[in-house]
MIDOSE-1310 file (N, C-alpha, C; in nm, 2 decimals, decimal comma, always signed):
residues 80
meiq	+3,45/-0,44/-0,17/+3,37/-0,35/-0,25/+3,46/-0,23/-0,30; +3,44/-0,19/-0,42/+3,52/-0,09/-0,47/+3,47/+0,05/-0,43; +3,55/+0,15/-0,43/+3,51/+0,29/-0,39/+3,42/+0,34/-0,50; +3,44/+0,31/-0,62/+3,35/+0,36/-0,73/+3,21/+0,30/-0,71
tlts	+3,20/+0,18/-0,67/+3,06/+0,12/-0,65/+2,99/+0,19/-0,53; +3,07/+0,21/-0,43/+3,01/+0,28/-0,31/+2,97/+0,42/-0,34; +3,05/+0,49/-0,42/+3,02/+0,62/-0,46/+2,89/+0,63/-0,54; +2,88/+0,54/-0,63/+2,76/+0,53/-0,72/+2,64/+0,50/-0,63
ffmw	+2,65/+0,41/-0,54/+2,54/+0,37/-0,45/+2,49/+0,49/-0,37; +2,59/+0,56/-0,31/+2,55/+0,68/-0,22/+2,50/+0,79/-0,31; +2,55/+0,80/-0,43/+2,49/+0,91/-0,52/+2,35/+0,88/-0,55; +2,31/+0,76/-0,59/+2,17/+0,73/-0,62/+2,08/+0,73/-0,49
ctil	+2,14/+0,69/-0,38/+2,06/+0,70/-0,26/+2,03/+0,85/-0,23; +2,12/+0,94/-0,25/+2,10/+1,08/-0,23/+2,00/+1,14/-0,32; +2,01/+1,10/-0,45/+1,92/+1,15/-0,55/+1,78/+1,10/-0,52; +1,76/+0,97/-0,49/+1,63/+0,92/-0,47/+1,56/+0,98/-0,34
ntsl	+1,64/+0,98/-0,24/+1,59/+1,04/-0,11/+1,56/+1,19/-0,12; +1,64/+1,26/-0,19/+1,62/+1,40/-0,21/+1,49/+1,42/-0,29; +1,47/+1,34/-0,39/+1,35/+1,35/-0,47/+1,23/+1,32/-0,39; +1,24/+1,22/-0,30/+1,13/+1,19/-0,21/+1,10/+1,31/-0,12
lvfw	+1,20/+1,37/-0,06/+1,18/+1,48/+0,03/+1,12/+1,60/-0,05; +1,16/+1,63/-0,17/+1,11/+1,74/-0,25/+0,96/+1,71/-0,28; +0,93/+1,58/-0,32/+0,79/+1,54/-0,35/+0,70/+1,56/-0,23; +0,75/+1,51/-0,12/+0,67/+1,52/+0,01/+0,65/+1,66/+0,05
siif	+0,75/+1,75/+0,03/+0,73/+1,89/+0,07/+0,63/+1,96/-0,03; +0,64/+1,93/-0,16/+0,55/+1,99/-0,25/+0,41/+1,95/-0,23; +0,39/+1,82/-0,20/+0,25/+1,77/-0,18/+0,20/+1,84/-0,05; +0,28/+1,85/+0,05/+0,23/+1,92/+0,17/+0,21/+2,07/+0,16
lvap	+0,28/+2,13/+0,07/+0,26/+2,27/+0,04/+0,15/+2,30/-0,05; +0,13/+2,22/-0,15/+0,02/+2,24/-0,25/-0,11/+2,20/-0,20; -0,12/+2,08/-0,13/-0,25/+2,02/-0,09/-0,25/+1,98/+0,06; -0,23/+2,08/+0,15/-0,22/+2,04/+0,29/-0,36/+1,98/+0,34
dwvy	-0,47/+2,04/+0,29/-0,60/+1,99/+0,34/-0,62/+1,85/+0,29; -0,59/+1,82/+0,17/-0,60/+1,68/+0,12/-0,52/+1,58/+0,20; -0,40/+1,62/+0,23/-0,31/+1,53/+0,31/-0,37/+1,51/+0,45; -0,41/+1,62/+0,51/-0,47/+1,61/+0,64/-0,60/+1,52/+0,64
rtqs	-0,69/+1,54/+0,55/-0,81/+1,46/+0,54/-0,78/+1,32/+0,52; -0,68/+1,29/+0,44/-0,64/+1,15/+0,41/-0,59/+1,08/+0,54; -0,50/+1,15/+0,61/-0,44/+1,10/+0,73/-0,53/+1,09/+0,85; -0,62/+1,19/+0,86/-0,71/+1,19/+0,97/-0,82/+1,09/+0,97
rwfp	-0,83/+1,02/+0,85/-0,92/+0,91/+0,84/-0,87/+0,79/+0,92; -0,74/+0,78/+0,92/-0,67/+0,66/+0,99/-0,64/+0,70/+1,13; -0,59/+0,82/+1,16/-0,54/+0,86/+1,29/-0,62/+0,99/+1,33; -0,69/+0,98/+1,44/-0,76/+1,10/+1,49/-0,66/+1,19/+1,55
isre	-0,64/+1,31/+1,48/-0,54/+1,40/+1,53/-0,59/+1,54/+1,49; -0,56/+1,64/+1,58/-0,60/+1,78/+1,55/-0,51/+1,83/+1,44; -0,56/+1,94/+1,37/-0,49/+2,00/+1,26/-0,35/+2,06/+1,31; -0,35/+2,12/+1,42/-0,23/+2,18/+1,47/-0,12/+2,08/+1,50
tfnv	-0,17/+1,97/+1,56/-0,07/+1,86/+1,59/-0,02/+1,79/+1,47; -0,11/+1,78/+1,37/-0,07/+1,72/+1,24/+0,03/+1,81/+1,17; +0,01/+1,94/+1,17/+0,11/+2,03/+1,11/+0,25/+2,02/+1,18; +0,25/+2,02/+1,31/+0,37/+2,00/+1,39/+0,44/+1,87/+1,35
amyc	+0,36/+1,76/+1,35/+0,42/+1,63/+1,32/+0,48/+1,63/+1,18; +0,41/+1,68/+1,08/+0,46/+1,69/+0,94/+0,59/+1,77/+0,94; +0,59/+1,88/+1,00/+0,71/+1,97/+1,00/+0,83/+1,89/+1,07; +0,80/+1,82/+1,18/+0,91/+1,74/+1,25/+0,96/+1,63/+1,16
flgl	+0,86/+1,56/+1,09/+0,90/+1,45/+1,01/+0,99/+1,50/+0,89; +0,95/+1,61/+0,83/+1,03/+1,66/+0,72/+1,17/+1,70/+0,77; +1,18/+1,77/+0,88/+1,31/+1,80/+0,94/+1,39/+1,68/+0,97; +1,33/+1,58/+1,03/+1,41/+1,46/+1,07/+1,46/+1,39/+0,94
fkiv	+1,37/+1,38/+0,84/+1,41/+1,32/+0,72/+1,52/+1,39/+0,65; +1,52/+1,52/+0,65/+1,62/+1,60/+0,59/+1,76/+1,58/+0,67; +1,75/+1,57/+0,80/+1,88/+1,55/+0,87/+1,93/+1,41/+0,85; +1,85/+1,31/+0,84/+1,89/+1,17/+0,82/+1,94/+1,16/+0,67
livf	+1,88/+1,23/+0,58/+1,93/+1,23/+0,44/+2,07/+1,29/+0,43; +2,09/+1,40/+0,50/+2,22/+1,46/+0,50/+2,33/+1,38/+0,56; +2,30/+1,32/+0,68/+2,40/+1,25/+0,76/+2,43/+1,11/+0,70; +2,33/+1,04/+0,65/+2,35/+0,90/+0,61/+2,36/+0,89/+0,45
nlmp	+2,33/+0,99/+0,38/+2,34/+0,98/+0,23/+2,44/+1,08/+0,17; +2,42/+1,20/+0,20/+2,50/+1,31/+0,14/+2,64/+1,31/+0,19; +2,66/+1,30/+0,32/+2,80/+1,31/+0,38/+2,88/+1,19/+0,34; +2,83/+1,06/+0,34/+2,91/+0,95/+0,29/+2,95/+0,97/+0,14
ylal	+2,85/+1,02/+0,06/+2,88/+1,04/-0,08/+2,99/+1,14/-0,10; +2,98/+1,26/-0,03/+3,09/+1,36/-0,04/+3,22/+1,31/+0,01; +3,22/+1,23/+0,12/+3,35/+1,17/+0,17/+3,41/+1,08/+0,06; +3,33/+1,00/+0,00/+3,38/+0,91/-0,10/+3,43/+0,98/-0,22
liia	+3,37/+1,09/-0,26/+3,42/+1,18/-0,37/+3,55/+1,23/-0,34; +3,57/+1,28/-0,21/+3,70/+1,34/-0,17/+3,81/+1,23/-0,17; +3,79/+1,11/-0,12/+3,90/+1,02/-0,12/+3,92/+0,94/-0,25; +3,83/+0,95/-0,34/+3,84/+0,88/-0,47/+3,95/+0,94/-0,56
């Protein structure tokens, strides 16, 4: 596989995953009650636990995005 193809792949992975992270963050900031009501229908969870879980998921997603999408993309840009 060519370096240009891998660079393009990781660029689009980074763009799409960053867009998902931003969308998820905006939805959680703009309509937290709606998100909680929607999720509490399926999973019985307290509001405080839900807020901690959402914060942890956002943080974990951001770390995974940086480690597995952004860093390989930047490394490929450097060696290309």
